[in-house]
C-alpha positions, 0 to 999 in steps of 0.5 A: 649231562645225559647219554644214551644207553645206544650210544654207550654200547658203541666199542672202539676200534683197537687199531686206532687205540694202539695207533694213538699210545705209538704216536705218543711213544714216537713223540717221545723219540722212541722208534716204532714199527707199526704192524697194527693198522689195516691200512695198505702201506702204497700211495693210491695209484697215480691214474686215479688221483689224476682222475679225482683231480680232473674231476675237481677241476671240472667243478665235480664237487657239488651233491651227487645222487644219495645213492652214488652217481649214476655213472659211477653204480654202473661202473660199480654194478658191472665190476660186481657182476664181473667178478662175481658172476652174477646179474647186478645192475646199477638199480641195486648197487649203491656207494657210500662214503666207505664200507661201514655205512652198509654195515651200519644201515644194513643193521639199521633196515633188518635188524629190530631190537632183541634180534639175533645176529651171529658174527665171526669170533674173532672178528671185525670189532665193528660188526659185534659193536653196531649189533649191539648199538641197535639193541640186537644180540650178536651171536659169536661163531668162533673161528678156530686155527685147527679149522684154519680160522673158518666157520665150523658149520656145525657150530653155526647151525647150532646157533641159529635160534628163532630170534636170529635174523642175520649172518654176517660173514668176512672173507679174506676175514680180519683179523685171521686172513681166513677164507671161507670154501665154497662148501663153507658158503653153499653150507652157510646158504642152505642154513640161511634160507632155511631159517630165512635169514640176511646174510651180509657178506663184507668183502672188502678184501675180496682182491687179496687172495693168495691161493685159489680164486675169490669165492663170493656166497652171491656166487650161489643161485639165489643168494642175491635174494637174501644178500648184501654184498659190500666192497670197497676201494680202501684195501684193493686200490690203497684208497682209505683216505678216499672213504668210498664203499659200494654194495649190491643188495635187492632193489626193494632194500636199496630203497630204504639205504637211499633214504637212509643215506639222505637222513645220514650223509646226504650224498658220497664225495661226488670227485672221489666217485670219478677217481672211483670210476678209473679205478674199476675201470682203468689198468690193474698193475698197481694192484697187481704189483701190491698183491705181489708184493703182500704175497711176499711180506706175507712169506717173509713174516709168517716164516719169521714168527714160526722161527720164535719160540714160543709162537706159531703161526698159520699161512693166511690165504688173503688179507693182509693179517697174521694171527699168530697162537703166543700161548707158548710164550705164556703171556696172554694176548694183551700182555704180549700186545703191550710188551712188544709196544713198550719194549720192542717198539712194535705196535700190534693188536690183541686177539681180544680186541677182536673178541673173547676168543682172540684170547692167545692170539695177536693180530700183525699187519704186514702192510709195511715193508719187508725191511722193517718186517725183518727188523720187528720179528727180530726185536720180537724174538729179543725181547720174548728171550728177555721175558724167558729169562726173567 
């Protein structure tokens, strides 16, 4: 049987690969602490779940319009307008099953074979994967620890060529938790405007900012003319399994997204969109509690990692990941992750799962209890002490 070169270019996602290995070890009776998966360990807020159940019982089980239920689109537009301080309407706001479809649609609609797309590295691996899938070239902009894992604007400028068509932003970022400053965003927008580039801003962690207020590039006057602003329900509302994403973009581009949706998945789950409405308009107490708990866990894991010989860890400004430097242990990123899983029973991801510039780092998700995080830290310290003595 023959397979296309296109499909061969797609890459897997390391978190799910490690999850499968960890589950296999658990079936053998080994105790595993899961710090590899990018998923809140909280349940969906009860009022949101009830709204979904109510919609089911009301018969909201049929096809929805390709861009989403109009009432839900209006709520998403209002949410984006309020949180980004931008004039967004339902006409240029679309709902899809998760944030990933927007990445596919944007690259399919805007990027031709041979074009170049600037992507953060270390960064979410799906960016690089889909860029290659459409026949374009992913151009990595290195996120350096000494720059708090933000863009180096001078380096970003140097990467722009006549073939560059888009820059992808992710702030707060996965895997580093880094957050772009307002000055970063202004400089990126200025270059995008100068070179007529599209901006795809993945803002799925927008509510998970611990120091200061979240800033979107969409807040810059004129930025929405060339931007796709992506958000969703998975991280903020612990709704990963509901598969709900939404995005704002220029109206003309939205029409192409509608057509791509029709040709791909028809529409997004109808009753889930009514749960989305409740989440975005109802009480936010559960979100506030979750963010406060993540802030507490961040302190525990950062302090704990910095107390381990050979490890140093920045205090991330957002998301729920830490990206410690482990070069002092003498292990490569992949070897460190393998040793932690096999010997310590702690599942984490090699930094190289997020690009070549992730070497020397690993990613831990602190979407787990403080008790489990402390136990994981104790195991890591114990195993590393054994590695050094041998």
